[in-house]
C-alpha positions as CSV (number, residue, x, y, z in Angstrom):
1,L,82.6,129.2,89.7
2,A,83.8,125.8,88.8
3,G,81.7,123.9,91.4
4,G,79.2,126.5,92.5
5,F,79.0,128.4,95.8
6,L,79.2,125.3,97.9
7,W,82.6,124.5,96.3
8,F,83.8,128.0,96.7
9,G,82.8,128.3,100.3
10,T,84.3,124.9,101.2
11,A,87.5,125.6,99.3
12,L,87.9,129.0,100.8
13,T,87.4,127.8,104.3
14,V,89.8,124.8,103.9
15,G,92.3,127.1,102.2
16,L,92.1,129.8,104.9
17,V,92.6,127.1,107.6
18,A,95.5,125.6,105.8
19,Y,97.4,128.9,105.3
20,T,96.5,130.2,108.8
21,L,98.2,127.0,110.0
22,M,101.2,127.8,107.8
23,A,101.4,131.4,109.3
24,S,101.0,129.9,112.8
25,T,103.8,127.4,112.1
26,D,106.1,130.3,111.0
27,L,105.3,132.4,114.0
28,W,105.7,129.3,116.3
29,L,109.1,128.6,114.8
30,A,110.1,132.3,115.2
31,A,109.0,132.2,118.9
32,W,110.9,128.9,119.4
33,V,114.3,130.4,118.3
34,S,113.8,133.7,120.1
35,P,115.9,134.4,123.1
36,Q,112.7,134.8,125.2
37,N,111.8,131.2,124.7
38,T,111.0,129.5,128.0
39,R,109.2,126.4,126.8
40,S,110.8,123.0,126.6
41,V,112.2,121.7,123.3
42,N,109.8,118.7,123.4
43,Y,106.8,120.9,123.8
44,R,107.8,123.3,121.0
45,A,108.7,120.3,118.7
46,T,105.4,118.6,119.3
47,I,103.3,121.7,118.6
48,Y,105.4,122.4,115.5
49,I,104.9,118.9,114.1
50,L,101.2,119.1,114.8
51,L,100.9,122.4,113.0
52,S,102.9,121.2,110.1
53,L,100.9,118.0,109.7
54,S,97.6,119.8,110.0
55,Q,98.7,122.3,107.3
56,S,99.8,119.4,105.0
57,V,96.4,117.7,105.4
58,C,94.5,120.9,104.7
59,V,96.5,121.7,101.6
60,M,96.0,118.2,100.2
61,A,92.2,118.4,101.1
62,L,92.1,121.8,99.2
63,S,93.7,120.2,96.2
64,A,91.3,117.3,96.2
65,I,88.3,119.7,96.5
66,N,89.6,121.7,93.6
67,A,90.2,118.6,91.5
68,I,86.7,117.3,92.0
69,A,85.2,120.7,91.2
70,T,87.3,121.2,88.0
71,N,86.5,117.6,86.8
72,R,82.8,118.3,87.2
73,A,83.1,121.7,85.5
74,S,85.1,120.2,82.6
75,R,82.5,117.4,82.1
76,N,79.7,120.0,82.1
77,L,81.6,122.2,79.6
78,H,82.1,119.3,77.2
79,H,78.4,118.2,77.6
80,H,77.1,121.7,76.9
81,S,79.5,122.3,74.0
82,V,78.6,119.0,72.2
83,E,74.9,119.7,72.9
84,R,75.2,123.2,71.3
85,L,77.0,121.7,68.3
86,L,74.4,119.0,67.8
87,H,71.6,121.5,67.9
88,A,73.2,124.1,65.7
89,T,71.4,125.1,62.5
90,S,72.7,124.0,59.2
91,T,73.3,127.6,58.2
92,W,75.8,127.9,61.1
93,Y,77.7,124.9,59.8
94,E,77.7,126.4,56.3
95,R,79.1,129.7,57.6
96,T,81.6,128.3,60.0
97,P,84.6,126.5,58.5
98,S,85.1,123.0,59.8
99,G,88.7,123.8,60.6
100,R,87.6,126.5,63.0
101,I,85.3,124.0,64.8
102,L,88.0,121.4,65.0
103,S,90.5,124.0,66.2
104,R,88.2,125.2,69.0
105,F,87.3,121.7,70.1
106,S,90.8,120.2,69.8
107,G,92.7,123.2,71.1
108,D,90.5,124.9,73.6
109,L,88.8,121.9,75.2
110,S,92.0,119.9,75.4
111,M,93.5,122.9,77.1
112,V,90.7,122.8,79.6
113,D,91.2,119.1,80.2
114,K,94.9,119.4,80.7
115,L,95.4,122.7,82.5
116,F,92.1,123.8,84.2
117,A,92.6,121.7,87.3
118,Y,96.3,122.7,87.7
119,V,95.8,126.4,87.0
120,L,92.8,126.7,89.3
121,D,94.4,124.9,92.2
122,D,97.7,126.7,91.7
123,T,96.0,130.1,91.5
124,F,93.9,129.3,94.6
125,Q,96.9,128.0,96.6
126,F,99.2,130.8,95.5
127,A,96.6,133.5,96.3
128,L,96.1,132.1,99.8
129,L,99.9,131.6,100.3
130,T,100.5,135.2,99.3
131,L,97.8,136.4,101.6
132,A,99.2,134.4,104.5
133,L,102.7,135.7,103.8
134,L,101.6,139.3,103.5
135,V,99.7,139.2,106.7
136,T,102.6,137.5,108.5
137,I,105.1,140.0,107.2
138,S,102.8,143.0,108.0
139,Y,102.3,141.6,111.5
140,I,106.0,141.3,112.1
141,V,107.2,144.5,110.3
142,H,104.3,147.0,110.4
143,E,106.2,149.6,108.3
144,I,106.2,147.4,105.2
145,T,102.4,147.4,104.8
146,P,102.1,150.4,102.4
147,V,104.9,149.1,100.2
148,L,103.2,145.7,100.0
149,L,99.9,147.4,99.0
150,V,101.5,149.5,96.2
151,G,103.3,146.4,95.0
152,M,100.1,144.4,94.9
153,V,98.4,147.1,92.8
154,L,101.3,147.3,90.3
155,Y,101.4,143.5,90.1
156,G,97.6,143.4,89.3
157,F,98.0,145.9,86.5
158,T,100.9,143.9,85.0
159,M,98.8,140.6,85.2
160,I,95.9,142.3,83.3
161,A,98.2,143.5,80.5
162,V,99.9,140.1,80.2
163,N,96.5,138.3,80.1
164,R,95.2,140.5,77.4
165,T,98.3,139.9,75.3
166,N,98.0,136.1,75.7
167,R,94.4,136.1,74.7
168,Q,95.1,138.0,71.6
169,A,97.9,135.7,70.6
170,K,95.6,132.7,71.1
171,R,93.0,134.3,68.9
172,E,95.5,134.9,66.2
173,T,96.8,131.3,66.4
174,N,93.3,129.9,66.1
175,A,92.6,132.1,63.1
176,A,95.8,131.1,61.4
177,L,95.2,127.4,62.1
178,S,91.6,127.3,61.0
179,P,92.2,127.3,57.1
180,L,94.7,124.5,57.4
181,L,92.4,122.3,59.5
182,T,89.5,123.1,57.0
183,C,91.7,122.0,54.1
184,V,92.8,118.8,55.9
185,S,89.2,117.9,56.8
186,E,87.9,118.6,53.4
187,T,90.7,116.6,51.8
188,I,89.9,113.6,54.0
189,A,86.2,114.0,53.3
190,G,86.9,114.2,49.5
191,S,89.3,111.3,49.4
192,S,86.5,108.8,48.9
193,V,85.4,110.7,45.8
194,I,88.9,110.7,44.4
195,H,89.2,106.9,44.8
């Protein structure tokens, strides 16, 4: 986990509170517009505003918690990667083309720097949002629950297949780019000999 069990527990708690508030806001709004509404408009509006503001604060807090954890994880990943490179044996450097090392460092680690925080936060928020919506829909329309469960299983299988394909395409891209980067780095290294 990006920030350890403390991060996961905190993020999960804040996320569950945020999206429980979202579901409560939806149910409050549904009760407000129902014909059986006996409460005053001011009372309904005040509670609705409080629920909405509380949800907004919790969602922003969840994003901040995720950003702090992913920054720490990215920093640790860079530190450990550089440490492993600096302690690698000379035979490893002889076997591994410099282009492959550059490709992995420039491509993969820059991808971590740019996308890790966004993807983790979006995934966390989307999963909790989906859970809140599924629970709310199942609470309102009980008959839809089996359909939702089957849909979630099918979606899971689809995501696994797409993820495998993306990883294979990334491997092939890195393998194709490695000789080019090796050539460029060796040309730069040998330019002083040519002059």
